[in-house]
N, C-alpha and C positions, 0 to 999 in steps of 0.2 A: 415879468412875473414868472417865477420858476415854480411850477406845480409839479409835485412828484408823488406818484403812487408808491414808488420805491421806498420813500421815507417811512411809510406805514409798516412795511416789512423789514425795516432797519437795513435797507440796502443803500448803496451810494449812487448818487445821480451825478453824471458829469456832462458838462456842456462846453463846447469850444466856442470862444468869442473872437470874432474878427473885427478889428477896429478899422473904420474907413477914414477917420479924421487923422490929421497929422499932428494935432495938438493933444495934450493930455486930456483925458475925459474922466468924469466921475461916473462909474457904473453903479447903479443902485437897483435894488429889487426887493421883493418880498417872497419869503418861503412860506408856501401854503400847501395843505393837503388837497386831495381831489374834491373835498366838500367846501373848500375855500377857508378852512380854519387855519389861522396863522400857526406857524411852528417857530416859537421862540427858542433860542439856545442852539439852533442848528449851526454847525461849523461849515464855513465856506472856504475851501482851500484854493489858492490861486497858483497855477503853474504857467511859466512862460515856455512856449514852444518855438524854438528858433530854427527855422528852416534854412538858415544860411550855413548850417553844418550838415554833413552827411555821416552818420544818420542824424536826424533831428536832435538838437540839444534841448533837454528838458531841465528847467531850473525851477525849484520850489521858491516862490516869492513870499510865502507866509499864508496867513489865514485871518478871517474875521468871523465874528459870531453874530447871528441875527438877534435883534433885541426882542423884548417881550411881544412886540407887534409883528414879529417875523421880518422886520426890515433890516437891510444891510447896505453898505456902500463902500466903495474902494476907488482909489485913483490909479489909472493905468495910462501908460505912455505908448503911443503908436511908434513902432520901429519897422523898417523894411524887412519883410520875410519873417515877421514874428506874429504869432497869434497867442491867445491866452486860453487856458482851460480852467473852468471852475468845477470843483467837485464838492458836492453838498453831502454832509454827513448828518445823520440824525442826532438829536440832543442826547447827552449822556443822562441816563435815568439814575437818580439818587434816591436811596431809601430814607 
């Protein structure tokens, strides 16, 4: 579960994910505020951090959007010397 006070202030939250398994994994979670209220419509951007390069090569892999229950999921592949970074952006407010 990724809780983020920063989402309340419309800031971006970033977490680095290190995969220990050598097989593809499904990473799932829920975006909530500090009070446990779900945040639907948050954008979760995924970047690949490849430490086999100097400097580290960063590749944007895309994004997913949390559903109305704040839930999201994505499939990631473990590779040697590679980690992933998730950046969570607050939902766009529409009038």
